[in-house]
N, C-alpha and C positions, 0 to 999 in steps of 0.2 A: 414506412416508419418502423422503427425497431424497439422492441422491449425484450430485455434478457433477465431472467431471475437466476440466481446462482447463491452458493453459500455467502457471498460477499454482499448480498441483498438484491436490490431490484436497480436496473438503469436502463436508460432508453433515450431516444431522439425527442426532443420537444417540437410538438406540431403545433404551429400558431394557431389552428383552429381547435385545438384541444379534444381531438377525436381519436388520435392514434398516438403510438410510442408512450411515452411517460406522461400520460393525461391525468387530469385532476381524477377522474375516476380510477384509474390504476393506483394513483398516490394514497387515496383514502383506502382503498382496498387493501393496500399494503399496510398502511397504519392501523387499520382495524383488524387485520390478521395478528399482527404484532402485538397489539393489546389484548387480543382473545388469548394469545399465547402466554402473555404475562399474567394475565388473571387465573388462568389455569394453572400456571406455575406458583404463584405467590398467593393468590386469593380464593375464595369460594366462588368458583364461576357461575355457578347456579343462581346466585343472587341477582336482583335487579341492581343495576348501578345508580346510586342515589348521587345528590349533588350536595352532600351535608359536608364533606371535608375531602382533602386530597388523599389518593390512595397511595401515592408514592411520588418520587421525584423522577423525571425522565430529562435527560440533558439532549439538546440538539444544537447544531452548528452547521455552517455552510461554508464552501469555498467561494471564489469570488465570481462564479458564473452569474450572468444577468437573471438567469430564471430562478436562482436560488432564494432571493427574498420572498418572492410570492410562494414558493414552495413552503418554505419555513413558516411563513404566515399560516398557511393552509394547515400544516402539519399541527403548529402549536395549538390553533382553535380546536382542531380535531381532539387532540390529548386533553385539553381542558374540558370537552364534552364530557370526556370520560372519567373526570375528576382527578387528573393527574396535575401536579406541580411540575411546570415546565421551567427549566433553567436554559435560557437561549444564550449561547456563546457568540452569536452573530458570525461576522468573517472570522474563521477560525481554522484550526487544521483537524484532521482526524486525529493524530495522536493526542491533541489537546482534550478533544471530547472523551477519548478513552481514558486519560487521566483524571478528567473532572468526575466521571462517574464513580470512580473510587474515592476521591477526596470530598466529594459533595454527597456522598452516600446514595446515589441514584440507583434504580433497579433495572435500568436498561438506558441506550441512546440511540438517536438517530443523527448519522453526518450525512449532510446533503452534497452528494459530489459523485461526478463520474469518473474520478480519478484522471487518468490520463487520456480519456476520450476527447475528442473536439468539443468546442463551445456550444454546439447544439444539441450536446447530450446533457443529461444530469441524471442523478440517481439517489437512491436512500440506501446508505450503509448501516444494518442493523448491528447493535452492539449488545451484549448481555450485561448482567449484574457485575461481572468481572472486569468490564472496559475491554472485552475482547470480542472479535468477530463471533458470529454464530457457528458453531460446529455444523457438521453436515447433518447430525441428527437434529439438532435444533432447527436448522434452516428447513428441514423437511416438515417438522412439526408445524413451523409458522406457516408456510406456504400451502399445506395440505390440510390447514385447520379450518373448520367451519365457522362462522362468525355467529356465535349463540348468545353473546351478551346483548342486553338491551338497555336503552336508558330510559328511565321513568319520565313519561310527559312526552317522549319523543315518538313520532309515528313511523319509525322505521327508518332505512337508510337511502338517502338520496345523495347523488354524487353531485353537488353543486354547491352553494353558498351554505354556510353553516352558522348557526345562532352564535353572535359575539356575546361572549360570558363576562360579566364584570365581576369576577371571582376573586381576583388578586391572586391567583394560583398559577402566575406566570412572571418572570423577571429575567432581565439580562445580567449576564454574569461575563466580566472580562476575565479571561483566563490566561492571558499572555504573560503577565508577570509571574504569576504562579508556576506555569510550565516551565519557562526559561530559569526561573530560581531553582526549581528541582534539578534541572540539567546542571547548572552551576555549583549545585552542593554536593555533586557526586566526587568522590575522592579521586577517581580516575581522570578527572578534568583539570588540567594544569593551569590553574588561576594566575600563576606567576610567570611561567615561561611563555605562554601566548602572548601577553602584552608586551613583553621583552623583545620578541620577534618582530614587532611593530609590521604584520603582515597588511598587505593591500589586497583586497579582494573585490572582484567584480561580482555582484548578485544578480542573476536573472530571475525575478520573481513571478514571471509569467502573467503579471497583472492580476494576480490571484493573493490568496493569503500568505504566501511566501513572501510576497513583497512587504507584508508587515512584519512577519515574525523573524524572518532570517536576518535581515538587517539589525533589527533590535538586538538579537542574540550575539551577533558579531561585534556591534558597538559594546555591548557589556563585556565583552572579553578583549576591549581594546584594539579591535582592528579598523583599520581605515577602510571604510566600505564606499565603492561605487555603485550605485543603484541603476540597474537596467531593467525596465519593465517592471517596475515596483509600485505602480498605482493600481489598487485593488478594485477595478472597474469592470473585470470580467471580458474587457477587450484583448483576447489572447493574440499576442503579436507574432505568433507561430504555432504550429501544432504543438499542444501541450506535453506530448511524450518526451522525456528529456534524452533524445538519442542523437548522435552526431549532426545528422542531416538537418536537425531541427534547431541546433545550437550554433550556427555559423556566427550570428550576430554577438554572440557572448565570446566566441573565440576571437574574432577581430577586436572586440573591447578590450580584451586582456591584453592583446598585443599593443594595442594602441595606446594603452596607460601604463604599459610596462608593469602590470599587476603580477603578484605572486601566483595568483590563481583565479580561476572563475567557479561559480557555484550554481548550479540550477537544480531546481526542484520541480515537481509536478504540482497542479493546481490546489492538492489538499495536503502537501508537504510531508508525504511518507515516503517518497522515493527521493534519492539525493545522488547526483553526480558531479564530477569535477572536470575543470579545464585545465591544462597544464599551463605554465607560464608562457610556453612558445605557443600557446594556441592550440596545441593537439588534445585530444580527447583522452583523459586518464583511463576512462572504461567504465561503464557503469558496474560491471562485473567486479572490478577491483575495488569498489567502495568497502564491500563487505570483507574482501580478502585483507585489506590494509587495517582496517578496525579489529578484525579477529587477531592478526599478528600483533597488534599493540596490547589487547587484553592479554594474549598468551605470554607477553615479554614482562606482565606484571603491571601495566599501565603506568602511571605517574609514579607508583610506589617503586616499581623496577624490581618487584619479587616475582620471578618466573614461576608458574604454576602448571606443572605439565599434566596435572589431573582435570584441567578444564574441558569439558565436553563442549563440542561445537555442532551446531544444526544448520544446514543449508538445505534448500529444496532441489529436486531431482534435476532442475533446469539450470543450475549454477555451476560456474566454471570449477572444475577440479583442483584449480589452484588453491581453493580453500582447504581441500582435503590435504593437499601437499603441504600447506603452512602447518596445519594442525598436526599431521603426522611427523613432522620435522621437530615438533617440541614434545613429541611422545604422547600426544593427546589421541582422543577419540572422536571420529567425526561421523555423524549420522546424516541421512538423506531422507527428507519427507517429501509428500505430494506438494504440487504447487498450490499456493495460497497461504495468506499469513496465518491463519488458523491452525493450519496444518503444521506449519513451523513451530508455532506456539506450544501446540500440544505435545509435539515431540521434544520440544526443549524441556517442558515441565517432566515429561516421562524420564528423560535421560539425565535430568538436573543440569541443564546446560545454561550458564549466565549469558551467552552470547550466540546470536543466529542470525539469519537472515536469508535475503534473495538476491540473485544476481541482477535483478532489474533495479538495483540501487537501494534496497531495503535493509535497515539495520535495526535489528530487535535486541535491546539490551535489558535483560530481566530485572537488574537492581532498580531502574527507573520505573518501567512498565512493560507488559508484554505486547508490544505492538510496534510495527514499523514507525521509526521516528527520525526524520531527516536533521531535526535540531541536536538530539543527542549524538548522530552520526556526525555531525559537523564538529562538535566540541571535542569528541574522542579522536577524530582524524587529524584536527588541528594539533591535539596534545601529542599525537604519534608524530607528526612532523616536527615538533619542537624535540622531541626525544632523540630522533634519528639525524636531525640537522641536515634534511636533504631538501632539494627542490622536489616539484612533483615528477618531473621527468626522470630524475635520478631514483625517486621511490619506486615508480613504476619499473624501472630496470631492475629493481633489486627484488622483485617479486616473481614467482613463477609464470611462465608465459605460453600461453596457447593461442590458437588461432580459432575463432568462434564465428559461426553464422547464426542469425536468427532470422527465420523466414515465416510470413504469414501466408498461407494458402487460403484465400477467400473463397467462400462457397457461393457459386453463382446463384442468383434469386431462382427459387423453385428447386434447386438441388439439395440433397442431402448426402452426408458421407457414410458409406458403408463400413462403419467401424468395425463390426465385429467381424466382418470377412477379411478386412484388412489385418486385423490384429491375429486372426487364425493363421493367416499366411506367414507372418512374421514370426510367430511363435514356433511354427514348424520348421521354418528355415534355420531360426536359432539352434533349435534343437538337433537339426541335422549337422550343423557345423560345429556343435558344442560350444556355442557362445553364450556368455553370461547375459541375462536380461532380466529387468525388473518390470512388474506390471502394477506397481504401486498407484500410479497417475499415468494413463496411457501406456506407452512401452517406451522403455529405455533399453537401448542395445549397446553392449560394449565391444569396443574392437581394440586390436593392439596399439592402434595409434590414437584412441580416443573414444567417443561415444555419441550417440545420436538420441535424442529425447522427441517423441511424437505424441501430441495429445490434442483434443479439443479445448479450445478456449472456454473458459468459464464466464468470460465478460463480453465477447464478440463472436459474430458467427463465422468462425474461421478455425482453420487448423494450425496449430503452432509447431514448427519444426526447428528445433536447436540442435546443432552439430558443433562439438568441439574436438579438435586434433592437434597434434604437434606436426602435422604434414598438411600442408595448405593444398597440395594436389589432391590428396585423399579427401579432403574437406569438400573441394569443388565437385569431386566425382559422386561423393555420396548424396551432395545437395541435388545434383541433376536427376541421379537415379530416383531419390525418394519424392521428389516433387512430382516426377510423371507418375510414380507407382501411386501416389495420393490421389492424382486426377483420374486414375484408371478406376478408382472406387467411388467417384461421384455418381449419384444415380438421381 
């Protein structure tokens, strides 16, 4: 059984005996550490917690996983023990919880999701008062904190069933309408042109929250929707990561129904990918490329602004950079991870940013990856350029890219420091440019490679991009063998 802690929170496999992985004990420990951190940050932690009144609002939500409802109840009751008012969004999206923290004046939030991991996983994504993922510093403070707060009348911490409080400090909050209305109110969303195009779109909701939110948004935009796997019951019809090998059913449905496109999201709706009208994959990397180009052209207002700064992470296609530079703008690269992109966006005053995994971050709405705003902006761009998806793809800068996962065998570790030292030495000898912001990114005349340890899984991620396919294959073979040589 697996348990992983990172700046994204904690996630792990669900053990039917509740002894290992993301167990009840680990969930309660994580909640207690988060609460301790909140008290240290916002309250006088030395005080004993009373039950005289709520200390603040915490927003919680969950994706469609079967284990989500039980975990949500457990978290909610634990938060109430600490006298927090809980607003529960139920089956929802990660960006919805992020936005709700801001609009409902919460002091933090917890989204119950393991993102793209399989259905036997779940996790707790911790969010701060700004509705953003914890920074590296904040995450370290949470997971390294000692639980010092105590509850008056409680005899300590037992990791089992907790007292059911009848405080009234918890309530359900439906946020679908608020979230989607906020997207539709953006001036960059073409509320006239999209309905006029009479798009027909197949939506693969992976039988999670996307099956509720995405069709609702599209229908509000006047789109004909064909629903595929849109029953939010946690029965994932395929591996939930939205990559080509997992979306063959969507591709077939697009061709069968002669739809204009297909849309797929991950279980908590922060990643967005498209399938073209011929069933081919538009490319998860090109979601952010297309949306960036739309914003740089001035959106629905048509006023080009070359001063717009753009941020993407180190593993994202350089097509983003190419598009930004073609408009005379500035492009910046961050470490992998939503919060890293967000922090650099704020530093560089960038309104648009994202990740090549299909993540769009649009600052005027909120600072978080959001498939819903990505859909609205993407459709608005299609209206503006009046192209099919295959034609749009051909109009964008094109590269060959490989994304490989090198899994660590059980009991093995990766000698990262030695591996890094070797490649730094080689780069210096060859006068090659390299970055150490997150793992190591090495630049070649034909492209680049990025090698880093995963924040969310026990594996090494290898991303290679090149304008030369032969060079791509050669680098892949060489680097995978090299990584394996450093397993100990």
